[in-house]
N, C-alpha and C positions, 0 to 999 in steps of 0.2 A: 684219841675216838675208841671208845670201848662199845663193839657189837656184838648183839647176839642174834640168835635167831629163837623164833617163839613158834611151837608146832600148835595150834587150836584144834582138838578131837575131841568131839563131840561121840556118844556113843548110839545114840540115838537118829541115825539119818533119816531122814525121808522116805529117799528114793533105793536105801539097800541100809537096812537096820545090822547094828554090829559090823560094817564093811570093815573097819580098823583092825578088828580082832582076828579076820580071815586069815586062813592061813596063804602064805605066797612063797610057796618055794621054801619050808620048813622054817618061816618066820611070819611072824603076822605083820600085817601092812603097815601098822604103826611102827613097831619095831623098825622096819626096811627104812622106811622113812625117815627115822631119828639117825640110824646110822648112816643114809645116806647126806643127811644134811651136814653131821659130825665129818665125813670124809672130805667132803668141800674144800675144808681148812679154810674157810674164809671168815667164820666166828670163833670168839672168843667165847662164848658158849653156847650149848643147845637146850632147849628146855621144850617139855610138851605140858601145854596148859588143859586141863581134862573137868567133865563135870562126872567121870566115871571113875570107879574105886579101882574096875578090873585093868582099863588102860594104864590109870596109873599105876598099878601093881605091874602090868607089864613092862613099863620103862625102866622102873626099880630093880626088879630083879634080872633087867640084862644090864645092870652097870650104868642105865641111862639117869637123867635128872627129870624128874615132873614136878608141877603145879598144881592143886585140886583147885579148881573154882570155888569160891567161897557162896556167889550167888548165881543165880541164874541170869543168863544175858543174852541179849536178842540177835548180837553179830560178834565177827571173829574179832573184832577191835574192842569191844566191850571186855571179852573174855580176856584177851592179850593185857589192856591195861592193867585192869586188875591185877593179873599176875607179875607187872613189871613197876609197879607202882613205887614198892619200895625198894629197887635194884638199882644199883649203880650203874646206869648206863645210859650213853648218847645216842644211838642208833638200834632200833629193834625192827629186824624181818619177819615177816607175816610166810613163814613157808607151810604151803596145802598137807594136811595130815594124809590126805588120801593119793598121793602124788609120790610114790618111791623111788622111780627113777629120774629123782633130782638133777637138771642138770647146769654145771659151773657156772657156765657163763653169763645166762640172765641175771642171776642173782649178783654176780659181780659185778655188771652192770648197775642195777639199782644202787649198789653198795658206793661205787664210783661217784654217783653224782652226789653226793655227801663229800665225799672227800676233795672235792672240785669246786664245791659252795664255800666258796670262800668268804663272801657276803651276806650269807645265813638267809637267802632268800627262798631254799626250798623247805616246806614240810613234811610232805612224802613225795616218792618214788614210786613209780609204779610200770608195768609193761605193755606195751600194745602190738599186735601184729597186724599186718595186711589182709583182708580179706576179700576174695575178688568174683567168689562163686554168688551168682543172685540169691540163693535158696539162704545161705548163709549169711547174707548181710540183711534178709529180712526176718531171720530166725528170731524171736524175742528174747531166748535162751543165749545169744550172743550178745553180751552188751558192746554197743560201740561207743568211741570216744573222739571227740573234735578237740584240738588245740589250737594255739595260738602259734604265731613264728616261733617263738622261741621256745616250744616241745610245751607250752603249761595244759592242763588239761582245761577248759571252757565249759563242757558240760559230758554226762553221761546219759544213754540211753538204750533202752530196749527197742525204741522204735529206729527207724533207719535215719541215720543224722551222715551228714545233712542230707535234706529231701532233695532228692534228684530231679529238677524242674527244668534244667538245664542237663542234659545228658554227656554235652560236649566239654562240660567244665573242666573237666580234669580230674575230677573229687578223686580221691584215695580213700576207702574204707577201712577204719581201724576198729578190731577188735580189743577189748581189754582184758588182759591175762591178771588174772589175780593174785598177784605177788606183789605186797606193799615193804617198801621198806619207812619205816616213820622217825621222826626225831620223837626222842621221849616227849618233850613238852607238848606235842600236837597231839599226840596220841592220849594223852592225859586229858587234855582240854576237850578233846571228842567225847570222852569217857563222860565227863560233867555237861555236855549240853545236849538240850532236848531233841528229838527229832522233829523236822519240819515238813512241810508240804512236801516237797520234791523227793526227798526222801520215802516218805512213806506211798506218795503213789508209785514212782519204779520200783521200790523194795532196791535200794541200792545204797548200800551204809556210807559210799564215798560221796554221795551229793551234799551229805553232811557237812563233811569238811567245805567242799565248795561254798554251800548255804551261807557258813561262817568264817567264809574270808580266807580260808588255809589255800596255799598253793602246792598244787600235786605236779610235778615235774613227769612226764610221758617219757618212757625211753624204749625206742624199737628197738625188737628182736625178729627172728627167725624161729627161734626154738619155740615148740610148744609144748608143754608137759604133756605126761600120759596119766591121764585123772584117772581112778575107778570109783564109777559113781553107779555102776550096776554089776550084776552079777555076771554078766556076757565082760565087762572092763575086765572084773577079775580072770576071766579064762584067758582074757588076750594076755593079759602081762603076766600070768603063769606059762603060756609059750615061749613068752620073750627071755624068760630064765633056762628053757630047755637047751 
């Protein structure tokens, strides 16, 4: 089973433009993320896929591997699918470009899903973490997921799911963490499928997989990555390196 990591890296981030090229302890954010992915030793290969010649050159000039996107893409899955279409690979792990402090354990967990999937029932694997704070549960920026008894995703939403009509029902609220491992076939299928109403409404690409019958195995973790979404996040990350 050949397993690679792909790091989608857009230059023009909405909330923090050019964040991946910001200096973080003498190296750019994207360079540190690439190195961290390589250093997990979980992958047969690691690639950055980008729409930016600046990011492309940054990775190549530091001895890494990068692929330029040919087309404009609406989602990270689309960008990754284009990049891996002609690569000989079985499992593709999507690593977030703005998380330079990658933790090996949760990545190993999503990879292990496929190592143990002897009947090929899983199309994707992803991560979730329990949230208990009421404001976190209500926050639409925190995507919630509900699963069946076997850990397969039933639905993802920015809304509170399930709705707490009975507060004593013992429901746990699970936040989706956007690290994915894909079978290559599922990723390429996504690339050629149209966006349907659920995805369009929630603006969540993982709903396209569910709408077309793909199975997403969710794995619980306690590790939450440190993402860099704002200049304030970057300052916190710099302090961690001191």
